[in-house]
Backbone as JSON Lines, residues from 0, in Angstrom:
{"i":0,"aa":"M","n":[94.37,81.33,89.05],"ca":[92.75,81.11,89.87],"c":[93.2,82.06,90.94]}
{"i":1,"aa":"V","n":[92.39,82.92,91.38],"ca":[91.98,83.48,92.98],"c":[91.89,82.19,93.95]}
{"i":2,"aa":"N","n":[92.55,82.68,94.74],"ca":[92.15,81.95,95.75],"c":[93.3,80.62,95.9]}
{"i":3,"aa":"S","n":[93.03,79.55,95.74],"ca":[93.95,78.36,96.14],"c":[95.36,78.87,95.66]}
{"i":4,"aa":"E","n":[95.76,79.43,94.96],"ca":[97.35,79.94,94.35],"c":[97.51,81.02,95.05]}
{"i":5,"aa":"T","n":[96.64,82.19,95.54],"ca":[96.56,83.29,96.16],"c":[97.31,83.48,97.24]}
{"i":6,"aa":"K","n":[98.48,84.13,97.33],"ca":[99.11,84.27,98.82],"c":[98.8,85.56,99.45]}
{"i":7,"aa":"V","n":[98.45,85.04,100.87],"ca":[98.24,86.75,101.04],"c":[99.17,86.93,102.4]}
{"i":8,"aa":"L","n":[99.22,88.16,102.98],"ca":[100.17,88.25,104.19],"c":[99.36,89.49,105.37]}
{"i":9,"aa":"V","n":[98.89,88.54,106.02],"ca":[97.74,89.34,107.12],"c":[99.01,90.18,108.3]}
{"i":10,"aa":"V","n":[99.1,91.58,108.19],"ca":[99.87,92.18,109.56],"c":[98.8,92.79,110.24]}
{"i":11,"aa":"E","n":[98.66,92.38,111.45],"ca":[97.98,92.85,112.46],"c":[98.95,92.62,113.53]}
{"i":12,"aa":"D","n":[98.93,93.75,114.78],"ca":[99.46,93.43,115.59],"c":[98.35,92.91,117.09]}
{"i":13,"aa":"E","n":[97.4,93.12,116.97],"ca":[96.28,92.01,117.78],"c":[96.05,90.8,117.62]}
{"i":14,"aa":"P","n":[96.44,90.01,118.61],"ca":[96.91,88.56,118.17],"c":[95.41,87.87,117.99]}
{"i":15,"aa":"L","n":[94.35,88.43,118.17],"ca":[93.03,87.52,118.05],"c":[92.61,88.52,116.96]}
{"i":16,"aa":"L","n":[92.75,89.72,116.65],"ca":[92.1,89.87,115.18],"c":[92.91,89.56,114.25]}
{"i":17,"aa":"R","n":[94.26,89.49,114.22],"ca":[95.25,89.07,113.39],"c":[94.62,87.3,112.78]}
{"i":18,"aa":"M","n":[94.53,86.43,114.07],"ca":[93.7,85.11,113.62],"c":[92.47,84.97,113.27]}
{"i":19,"aa":"A","n":[91.86,86.2,113.57],"ca":[90.52,86.22,112.75],"c":[90.41,86.51,111.27]}
{"i":20,"aa":"A","n":[91.45,87.23,111.25],"ca":[91.84,87.29,109.44],"c":[92.01,86.41,108.56]}
{"i":21,"aa":"V","n":[93.07,85.61,109.24],"ca":[93.96,84.28,108.86],"c":[92.79,83.28,108.78]}
{"i":22,"aa":"D","n":[91.73,83.29,109.79],"ca":[90.92,82.18,109.91],"c":[89.85,82.29,108.3]}
{"i":23,"aa":"I","n":[89.59,83.76,108.18],"ca":[88.75,83.98,107.46],"c":[89.1,83.78,105.98]}
{"i":24,"aa":"L","n":[90.62,84.17,105.94],"ca":[91.18,83.79,104.26],"c":[91.67,82.35,103.96]}
{"i":25,"aa":"E","n":[92.11,81.69,105.16],"ca":[92.44,80.1,104.93],"c":[90.88,79.5,104.51]}
{"i":26,"aa":"D","n":[89.94,80.1,105.47],"ca":[88.63,79.3,105.06],"c":[88.01,79.66,103.6]}
{"i":27,"aa":"A","n":[88.54,80.75,103.08],"ca":[88.14,81.17,101.74],"c":[89.22,80.54,100.62]}
{"i":28,"aa":"G","n":[89.92,79.81,101.07],"ca":[90.98,79.13,99.89],"c":[92.12,79.78,99.87]}
{"i":29,"aa":"F","n":[92.56,80.5,100.67],"ca":[93.69,81.63,100.16],"c":[95.19,81.01,100.86]}
{"i":30,"aa":"L","n":[95.83,81.21,100.77],"ca":[97.01,80.8,101.34],"c":[97.84,81.83,102.22]}
{"i":31,"aa":"V","n":[97.73,82.23,103.2],"ca":[98.3,82.91,104.38],"c":[99.1,82.93,105.12]}
{"i":32,"aa":"E","n":[100.19,84.34,105.15],"ca":[101.36,84.25,105.7],"c":[100.99,85.65,106.9]}
{"i":33,"aa":"E","n":[101.42,85.69,107.95],"ca":[100.95,86.38,108.89],"c":[101.85,86.97,109.96]}
{"i":34,"aa":"A","n":[101.85,88.32,110.23],"ca":[102.95,89.44,110.64],"c":[102.63,89.88,111.92]}
{"i":35,"aa":"G","n":[103.13,90.22,112.91],"ca":[102.54,90.9,113.76],"c":[102.58,92.21,113.99]}
{"i":36,"aa":"S","n":[103.67,92.83,113.1],"ca":[104.35,94.48,112.97],"c":[104.77,94.55,111.75]}
{"i":37,"aa":"G","n":[104.78,96.19,111.45],"ca":[105.41,96.19,110.25],"c":[106.6,95.55,109.83]}
{"i":38,"aa":"R","n":[107.58,95.78,110.46],"ca":[108.91,94.84,110.44],"c":[109.21,93.66,110.48]}
{"i":39,"aa":"E","n":[108.0,92.76,110.89],"ca":[108.15,91.66,110.95],"c":[107.29,91.29,109.3]}
{"i":40,"aa":"A","n":[106.28,92.18,109.05],"ca":[105.81,92.17,107.64],"c":[106.8,92.12,106.47]}
{"i":41,"aa":"L","n":[107.58,92.95,106.44],"ca":[108.96,93.11,105.29],"c":[110.08,92.2,105.9]}
{"i":42,"aa":"R","n":[110.26,91.62,106.72],"ca":[110.91,90.39,106.76],"c":[110.34,89.29,105.8]}
{"i":43,"aa":"V","n":[109.07,89.05,106.29],"ca":[108.39,88.02,105.03],"c":[107.9,88.32,103.74]}
{"i":44,"aa":"L","n":[107.9,89.9,103.79],"ca":[107.94,90.03,102.23],"c":[108.96,89.59,101.17]}
{"i":45,"aa":"Q","n":[110.25,89.8,102.26],"ca":[111.26,89.25,101.54],"c":[111.71,88.06,101.63]}
{"i":46,"aa":"A","n":[111.57,87.17,102.27],"ca":[111.28,85.68,102.44],"c":[110.19,85.04,101.78]}
{"i":47,"aa":"V","n":[109.33,85.56,101.61],"ca":[108.32,84.5,100.86],"c":[107.72,85.35,99.27]}
{"i":48,"aa":"P","n":[108.89,84.17,98.48],"ca":[108.06,84.92,96.73],"c":[106.96,84.85,96.4]}
{"i":49,"aa":"G","n":[106.56,85.86,95.83],"ca":[105.14,85.69,94.97],"c":[103.68,85.92,95.69]}
{"i":50,"aa":"L","n":[104.19,86.74,97.17],"ca":[103.17,87.12,97.73],"c":[102.1,88.64,96.82]}
{"i":51,"aa":"H","n":[100.7,87.65,97.01],"ca":[99.5,88.78,95.89],"c":[99.11,89.64,96.53]}
{"i":52,"aa":"V","n":[98.97,89.56,97.73],"ca":[97.98,91.02,98.27],"c":[98.82,90.52,100.2]}
{"i":53,"aa":"L","n":[98.46,92.61,100.43],"ca":[99.62,92.52,101.75],"c":[97.96,93.25,101.92]}
{"i":54,"aa":"F","n":[97.15,92.43,103.53],"ca":[96.23,93.04,103.98],"c":[96.64,93.52,105.56]}
{"i":55,"aa":"T","n":[96.81,94.74,105.21],"ca":[97.35,95.38,107.06],"c":[96.7,96.65,107.96]}
{"i":56,"aa":"D","n":[96.81,96.45,108.95],"ca":[96.21,97.38,109.84],"c":[97.18,98.65,109.62]}
{"i":57,"aa":"I","n":[96.76,99.57,110.07],"ca":[97.18,101.03,109.65],"c":[98.1,100.9,111.34]}
{"i":58,"aa":"H","n":[97.55,101.12,112.43],"ca":[97.78,101.05,113.43],"c":[98.55,100.12,114.55]}
{"i":59,"aa":"M","n":[99.91,100.26,114.51],"ca":[100.86,98.96,114.98],"c":[102.2,99.53,115.88]}
{"i":60,"aa":"P","n":[102.77,99.36,116.47],"ca":[103.5,99.96,117.56],"c":[104.97,99.35,116.38]}
{"i":61,"aa":"G","n":[105.75,100.92,116.52],"ca":[106.84,100.51,116.12],"c":[107.23,101.06,114.63]}
{"i":62,"aa":"E","n":[108.25,101.22,114.03],"ca":[107.71,101.22,112.49],"c":[108.07,100.18,111.75]}
{"i":63,"aa":"P","n":[107.74,100.37,110.21],"ca":[106.99,100.93,109.81],"c":[105.43,101.0,110.61]}
{"i":64,"aa":"D","n":[104.26,102.09,110.23],"ca":[103.14,101.42,110.48],"c":[102.6,101.02,109.45]}
{"i":65,"aa":"G","n":[101.07,100.57,109.25],"ca":[100.76,99.77,108.34],"c":[100.49,100.64,107.27]}
{"i":66,"aa":"L","n":[100.58,101.97,106.91],"ca":[100.21,102.98,105.75],"c":[101.56,102.62,105.1]}
{"i":67,"aa":"A","n":[103.01,103.68,106.07],"ca":[104.09,103.36,105.55],"c":[104.41,102.03,104.94]}
{"i":68,"aa":"L","n":[103.81,101.1,105.67],"ca":[104.31,99.9,104.81],"c":[103.72,99.22,103.72]}
{"i":69,"aa":"A","n":[102.42,100.09,103.28],"ca":[101.6,99.43,102.4],"c":[102.43,100.32,101.05]}
{"i":70,"aa":"H","n":[103.16,101.54,101.34],"ca":[103.76,102.59,100.7],"c":[105.07,101.84,99.8]}
{"i":71,"aa":"Q","n":[105.73,101.2,101.02],"ca":[107.37,100.7,100.48],"c":[106.87,99.13,99.94]}
{"i":72,"aa":"T","n":[105.45,98.43,100.33],"ca":[105.29,97.27,99.47],"c":[105.03,97.58,98.07]}
{"i":73,"aa":"T","n":[104.31,98.87,98.04],"ca":[104.01,99.09,96.7],"c":[105.08,99.33,95.75]}
{"i":74,"aa":"K","n":[106.16,100.1,96.26],"ca":[107.57,100.5,95.9],"c":[108.53,99.06,95.25]}
{"i":75,"aa":"N","n":[108.65,98.95,96.36],"ca":[109.31,97.21,96.51],"c":[109.19,96.14,95.65]}
{"i":76,"aa":"F","n":[107.44,95.85,95.86],"ca":[106.94,94.76,95.38],"c":[105.47,95.04,94.18]}
{"i":77,"aa":"P","n":[105.58,95.78,93.11],"ca":[104.63,96.54,92.7],"c":[103.62,95.52,92.29]}
{"i":78,"aa":"A","n":[103.42,94.27,91.98],"ca":[102.78,93.57,91.88],"c":[102.21,92.95,93.18]}
{"i":79,"aa":"T","n":[101.99,93.35,94.06],"ca":[101.52,92.8,95.06],"c":[99.83,93.98,95.42]}
{"i":80,"aa":"G","n":[99.34,93.44,95.88],"ca":[98.21,94.14,95.73],"c":[97.78,94.65,97.35]}
{"i":81,"aa":"I","n":[96.99,95.84,97.59],"ca":[97.4,96.12,98.97],"c":[95.48,96.56,99.52]}
{"i":82,"aa":"V","n":[95.6,95.81,100.96],"ca":[94.24,96.0,101.22],"c":[94.47,96.74,102.9]}
{"i":83,"aa":"I","n":[93.94,97.82,103.33],"ca":[94.49,98.59,104.29],"c":[93.15,98.79,105.42]}
{"i":84,"aa":"V","n":[93.24,98.26,106.53],"ca":[92.14,98.61,107.51],"c":[92.5,99.26,108.8]}
{"i":85,"aa":"S","n":[91.66,99.59,109.08],"ca":[91.15,100.62,110.37],"c":[90.09,100.9,111.24]}
{"i":86,"aa":"G","n":[90.2,100.66,112.23],"ca":[89.27,101.26,113.23],"c":[89.17,102.43,113.7]}
{"i":87,"aa":"H","n":[90.18,102.96,113.43],"ca":[90.64,104.59,113.77],"c":[90.61,105.68,113.04]}
{"i":88,"aa":"K","n":[90.57,105.2,111.8],"ca":[90.85,106.25,110.73],"c":[90.47,105.94,109.19]}
{"i":89,"aa":"V","n":[89.53,106.75,108.78],"ca":[89.42,106.46,107.53],"c":[90.33,106.68,106.23]}
{"i":90,"aa":"L","n":[90.86,106.43,105.43],"ca":[92.09,106.89,104.22],"c":[91.08,107.03,103.45]}
{"i":91,"aa":"L","n":[91.73,108.1,102.48],"ca":[90.82,108.6,101.57],"c":[91.85,108.12,100.26]}
{"i":92,"aa":"A","n":[91.39,108.02,99.04],"ca":[92.1,107.11,97.91],"c":[93.64,108.04,97.78]}
{"i":93,"aa":"H","n":[93.74,109.66,97.83],"ca":[94.79,109.96,97.36],"c":[95.9,109.55,98.91]}
{"i":94,"aa":"E","n":[95.39,109.0,99.95],"ca":[96.44,108.45,101.31],"c":[97.23,107.5,100.99]}
{"i":95,"aa":"M","n":[96.56,106.51,99.93],"ca":[96.91,105.33,100.13],"c":[97.78,105.04,98.54]}
{"i":96,"aa":"P","n":[98.52,104.06,98.72],"ca":[99.05,103.6,97.42],"c":[98.02,103.58,96.2]}
{"i":97,"aa":"L","n":[98.17,103.76,94.95],"ca":[97.25,103.39,93.92],"c":[96.91,101.98,93.83]}
{"i":98,"aa":"G","n":[95.79,102.05,93.6],"ca":[94.91,100.86,93.66],"c":[94.81,100.16,94.68]}
{"i":99,"aa":"A","n":[94.92,100.82,95.78],"ca":[95.26,100.0,97.13],"c":[93.76,100.56,97.56]}
{"i":100,"aa":"L","n":[92.89,99.25,98.61],"ca":[91.42,99.85,99.11],"c":[91.18,99.7,100.37]}
{"i":101,"aa":"F","n":[90.61,100.37,100.84],"ca":[90.44,100.55,102.49],"c":[89.29,100.04,102.94]}
{"i":102,"aa":"L","n":[89.32,99.32,104.11],"ca":[88.45,98.42,104.85],"c":[88.24,98.99,106.42]}
{"i":103,"aa":"A","n":[86.93,99.53,106.47],"ca":[86.84,100.16,108.03],"c":[86.81,98.91,109.03]}
{"i":104,"aa":"K","n":[87.35,98.53,109.92],"ca":[86.96,97.89,111.53],"c":[85.43,98.55,111.87]}
{"i":105,"aa":"P","n":[84.68,97.4,112.46],"ca":[84.76,96.03,112.22],"c":[84.31,95.44,110.79]}
{"i":106,"aa":"Y","n":[84.81,94.39,110.46],"ca":[84.93,93.83,108.91],"c":[83.77,92.72,109.06]}
{"i":107,"aa":"E","n":[83.28,92.41,108.09],"ca":[82.61,91.12,108.07],"c":[83.1,90.03,107.39]}
{"i":108,"aa":"A","n":[83.11,88.98,107.46],"ca":[84.14,87.96,106.55],"c":[83.87,87.98,105.13]}
{"i":109,"aa":"H","n":[82.92,88.45,104.58],"ca":[82.67,88.15,103.46],"c":[83.4,89.52,102.51]}
{"i":110,"aa":"H","n":[83.11,90.63,103.24],"ca":[83.97,91.81,102.69],"c":[85.76,91.86,102.7]}
{"i":111,"aa":"V","n":[85.91,90.68,103.5],"ca":[87.37,90.44,103.92],"c":[87.52,89.41,102.58]}
{"i":112,"aa":"V","n":[87.06,89.09,102.13],"ca":[87.18,87.99,101.05],"c":[87.3,88.68,99.79]}
{"i":113,"aa":"S","n":[85.96,89.74,99.72],"ca":[86.08,90.16,98.74],"c":[87.05,91.52,98.32]}
{"i":114,"aa":"Y","n":[87.52,91.95,99.03],"ca":[88.53,92.92,99.14],"c":[89.67,92.3,98.57]}
{"i":115,"aa":"V","n":[90.32,91.25,99.1],"ca":[91.26,90.7,98.64],"c":[91.31,90.09,97.16]}
{"i":116,"aa":"R","n":[90.02,89.72,96.99],"ca":[89.97,89.25,95.66],"c":[90.01,90.65,94.83]}
{"i":117,"aa":"K","n":[89.52,91.66,95.38],"ca":[89.72,92.8,94.19],"c":[90.98,93.08,93.68]}
{"i":118,"aa":"V","n":[92.05,93.07,94.86],"ca":[93.47,93.5,94.45],"c":[94.13,92.74,94.41]}
{"i":119,"aa":"V","n":[93.89,91.26,93.72],"ca":[95.0,90.47,93.36],"c":[95.1,90.97,92.0]}
{"i":120,"aa":"R","n":[96.86,90.81,91.69],"ca":[97.27,91.55,90.71],"c":[98.14,90.3,89.89]}
{"i":121,"aa":"F","n":[97.86,89.28,89.1],"ca":[98.84,88.1,88.78],"c":[99.09,88.85,87.51]}
{"i":122,"aa":"V","n":[100.56,88.79,87.55],"ca":[101.63,89.41,86.3],"c":[102.32,88.18,85.91]}
């Protein structure tokens, strides 16, 4: 079942934007983990088994940025769906991991939920 059993990792360095995304997804019934950087996200990916979706901003301080994080996640956790967001850059399909979706900021709550549902991969 999508939602109540679906685990989403939200990665956003801006605390208010991260909190808003987490609230949107929790209100929709998803189980949500959060991280404020790519490095922190990698630790969460290792520590929390069975994450279904990575929802990540592109521009974050440090390494990896959100795009590199998305590629690493696809390589190391191929069953994890990817949603990449940005308010600064629009990504084309060939720039993202296969099957990833791009969502431009500012986004609306129903778009966040819809995109996360679209990339869920139950294996």
